[in-house]
C-alpha positions as CSV (number, residue, x, y, z in Angstrom):
1,M,-17.2,0.9,-3.4
2,I,-20.4,0.3,-5.4
3,P,-23.3,2.4,-4.1
4,S,-26.3,0.2,-2.8
5,S,-28.6,2.3,-5.2
6,C,-27.1,0.2,-8.4
7,S,-29.8,-2.5,-8.9
8,H,-27.4,-4.2,-11.4
9,A,-24.6,-4.9,-8.9
10,P,-24.4,-8.2,-7.3
11,I,-25.0,-8.5,-3.5
12,G,-23.8,-11.4,-1.6
13,A,-20.9,-13.9,-2.0
14,G,-19.5,-14.9,-5.4
15,I,-17.4,-17.7,-6.5
16,G,-14.7,-18.3,-9.1
17,L,-16.2,-20.5,-11.9
18,R,-13.9,-23.2,-13.1
19,L,-14.6,-25.3,-16.2
20,P,-14.6,-28.7,-14.2
21,H,-17.6,-27.4,-12.2
22,L,-19.4,-25.9,-14.8
23,A,-21.9,-28.4,-15.9
24,E,-22.7,-29.2,-12.1
25,I,-23.7,-25.6,-11.6
26,V,-25.8,-25.3,-14.6
27,A,-27.7,-28.7,-13.7
28,T,-28.0,-27.8,-9.9
29,P,-27.8,-24.1,-9.1
30,S,-29.4,-24.4,-5.8
31,V,-26.5,-26.7,-4.5
32,V,-24.1,-24.0,-5.0
33,F,-26.2,-20.8,-3.9
34,S,-29.4,-20.7,-2.2
35,T,-31.8,-19.3,-4.9
36,K,-34.3,-18.6,-2.1
37,S,-31.9,-16.0,-0.5
38,S,-32.7,-12.4,-1.0
39,K,-29.0,-11.7,-1.8
40,R,-27.9,-12.5,-5.2
41,S,-25.1,-14.4,-5.6
42,W,-22.6,-14.3,-8.7
43,L,-20.0,-16.1,-10.7
44,E,-16.7,-14.8,-11.9
45,I,-15.0,-16.2,-15.0
46,H,-12.0,-15.9,-17.1
47,P,-13.1,-15.2,-20.5
48,E,-9.9,-17.0,-22.0
49,N,-11.3,-20.3,-20.8
50,F,-14.4,-20.0,-22.9
51,L,-13.1,-18.6,-26.2
52,A,-12.2,-21.9,-27.7
53,N,-14.6,-23.9,-26.0
54,P,-18.1,-23.7,-27.7
55,H,-19.7,-26.1,-25.2
56,A,-18.5,-24.4,-22.2
57,T,-19.8,-21.0,-23.7
58,E,-23.1,-22.7,-24.1
59,L,-23.2,-23.8,-20.6
60,L,-22.0,-20.3,-19.4
61,L,-25.1,-18.9,-21.2
62,D,-27.3,-21.3,-19.2
63,A,-25.5,-20.3,-16.0
64,R,-26.3,-16.6,-16.8
65,R,-30.1,-17.3,-16.5
66,D,-29.6,-18.2,-12.7
67,F,-26.4,-16.0,-11.6
68,P,-24.8,-12.6,-12.6
69,V,-21.5,-13.0,-14.3
70,S,-18.4,-11.0,-13.4
71,V,-15.5,-11.2,-16.1
72,H,-11.9,-11.1,-14.9
73,T,-9.3,-11.6,-17.5
74,V,-5.7,-12.8,-16.7
75,G,-4.3,-13.7,-19.8
76,V,-5.9,-12.3,-22.7
77,S,-3.8,-10.0,-24.8
78,I,-5.9,-7.5,-26.6
79,A,-3.0,-5.5,-28.2
80,V,0.3,-6.1,-30.0
81,R,2.9,-3.7,-31.4
82,A,0.8,-3.2,-34.6
83,G,-2.5,-2.2,-32.7
84,L,-5.5,-3.8,-31.1
85,I,-6.5,-7.2,-31.8
86,V,-10.2,-6.4,-32.8
87,G,-11.5,-9.9,-33.2
88,I,-11.1,-10.7,-29.5
89,F,-13.8,-8.4,-28.6
90,G,-16.3,-10.1,-30.7
91,A,-15.4,-13.4,-29.2
92,C,-15.8,-12.1,-25.6
93,D,-19.1,-10.3,-26.4
94,R,-21.1,-13.6,-26.7
């Protein structure tokens, strides 16, 4: 459990952000979550959806202005038999 004293921890309900809904969320954030609420809402993304999609990455950066973002990867392999794939970290760091 995250202590309530953590000011950076999102409070409130979050949603999984899928690419088909990204542009709408950026254009109309108050439709998705009430921005007047005292509880901060958040978005969860899978970074592999953004690695090869520069336009989606730009929209995600716009969405970050209104919502905290949680990253949950399900299909990115960061290691192979020869060692870590270092380039993946730079791509996810944007």
